[in-house]
C-alpha positions as CSV (number, residue, x, y, z in Angstrom):
1,M,-37.5,-44.8,45.8
2,G,-37.0,-47.6,48.2
3,W,-39.4,-46.4,50.6
4,L,-42.3,-45.2,48.1
5,I,-42.3,-49.1,46.8
6,I,-42.4,-50.3,51.1
7,K,-45.2,-47.9,51.2
8,Y,-47.0,-50.0,48.5
9,L,-46.1,-53.0,49.3
10,L,-47.0,-53.1,52.8
11,S,-50.4,-50.9,52.2
12,A,-51.1,-53.5,49.1
13,A,-50.4,-56.4,51.7
14,V,-53.1,-55.0,53.9
15,V,-55.9,-55.1,51.3
16,V,-55.1,-58.9,50.2
17,A,-55.3,-60.0,54.0
18,V,-58.2,-58.3,54.5
19,S,-60.1,-60.3,51.1
20,E,-58.2,-63.7,51.6
21,F,-59.5,-63.6,55.4
22,A,-62.7,-62.8,53.9
23,K,-63.0,-65.7,52.1
24,R,-62.5,-67.7,54.9
25,S,-64.8,-66.7,57.0
26,D,-67.5,-63.5,56.6
27,K,-67.4,-62.4,60.5
28,L,-63.3,-62.2,60.8
29,G,-63.6,-60.5,57.0
30,G,-65.7,-58.8,58.1
31,L,-64.3,-57.3,61.3
32,V,-60.6,-57.0,60.0
33,A,-61.8,-54.9,57.2
34,A,-63.7,-52.9,59.9
35,L,-60.2,-52.4,61.7
36,P,-58.8,-48.6,60.8
37,L,-56.2,-50.6,59.1
38,I,-55.3,-48.4,56.3
39,T,-55.8,-45.5,58.2
40,L,-53.1,-46.8,60.9
41,L,-50.8,-47.2,58.2
42,V,-51.5,-43.6,57.3
43,L,-50.9,-42.4,60.3
44,I,-47.4,-44.2,60.5
45,W,-46.3,-43.1,56.9
46,L,-47.0,-39.5,57.8
47,H,-45.4,-39.6,61.2
48,I,-42.3,-41.4,59.4
49,E,-42.3,-38.8,57.1
50,Q,-42.5,-36.6,59.6
51,Q,-45.6,-34.2,58.3
52,P,-46.6,-31.8,61.3
53,I,-48.2,-33.2,64.0
54,E,-51.5,-30.9,62.9
55,K,-51.8,-32.6,59.6
56,I,-51.8,-35.9,61.4
57,A,-54.5,-35.4,63.7
58,N,-56.4,-33.3,60.8
59,H,-55.9,-36.5,58.8
60,A,-57.2,-38.8,61.9
61,R,-60.2,-36.2,62.7
62,Y,-61.6,-36.0,59.3
63,T,-61.4,-39.8,58.6
64,F,-63.3,-39.9,61.6
65,W,-66.6,-37.8,59.8
66,Y,-66.1,-39.8,56.1
67,V,-66.2,-43.2,57.8
68,I,-69.6,-42.1,59.1
69,P,-72.3,-41.0,56.2
70,T,-70.5,-44.3,54.3
71,L,-72.3,-46.8,57.0
72,P,-75.3,-47.0,55.7
73,M,-73.8,-49.1,52.4
74,F,-73.3,-51.5,54.2
75,L,-76.9,-52.3,55.5
76,L,-78.0,-51.1,51.5
77,F,-75.4,-53.8,49.8
78,P,-76.5,-56.6,50.9
79,W,-80.1,-55.9,51.4
80,L,-79.9,-55.2,47.5
81,L,-78.3,-58.4,46.8
82,P,-80.9,-60.8,45.7
83,R,-82.4,-58.0,43.6
84,L,-79.9,-56.4,41.5
85,G,-76.2,-58.1,40.1
86,F,-73.4,-57.3,41.2
87,W,-72.3,-54.1,39.6
88,P,-75.6,-52.5,39.7
89,R,-76.0,-53.5,43.1
90,L,-72.3,-52.0,43.6
91,G,-73.1,-48.4,41.8
92,V,-76.6,-47.9,43.5
93,S,-74.5,-48.5,46.9
94,V,-71.3,-45.9,45.6
95,V,-74.1,-43.2,44.5
96,F,-76.1,-43.7,47.7
97,T,-73.0,-42.9,49.9
98,V,-72.2,-40.0,47.9
99,L,-75.6,-38.9,48.3
100,C,-75.4,-39.4,51.9
101,F,-71.9,-37.7,52.1
102,G,-73.4,-34.5,50.7
103,A,-75.8,-34.5,52.8
104,F,-73.9,-35.0,56.0
105,A,-71.4,-32.5,54.9
106,L,-74.3,-30.1,54.5
107,T,-75.5,-31.0,57.8
108,L,-72.1,-30.2,59.8
109,R,-71.3,-27.6,58.0
110,R,-74.3,-25.9,60.1
111,F,-71.8,-26.7,63.0
112,G,-69.0,-25.4,61.7
113,I,-67.4,-28.2,60.6
114,E,-66.2,-28.4,56.7
115,L,-66.1,-31.4,55.2
116,L,-65.9,-30.0,51.6
C-alpha cells in the first residue's frame, strides 16, 4: 500500500509541476508538458514492479502511436480560443481528437497495426 501512495504522490507532483511552470512561462510550461514525463514514470513503475520486458516495450510503442492523432488538438484548441468559451472549446477539441484517433486507427489497421 505504501508503494501505491508513493506512485500517486510522485505522479501527481509531475502534473502539479507542469501546471506551475505553465503559470510562470508559456514556453517553459509547453516544453515541460511536451516532455514524456508521465510515460517515463510509467516505464519506471512497470520496471520496478518487474513487469515483463515485452509489456514495457509495448507501452512505449503504443504511446508513440497514440500521441500522433492528439497533435492536431494543440492547433485547434488555441484557434478556437477567441471563438468559444473555455468549456465548449475544450469539448470540441476532445471530440475532434477522438475522431482523429478513430481515423488514424482505421488507417493503421491497413498496415497491420492494431490500436483498438
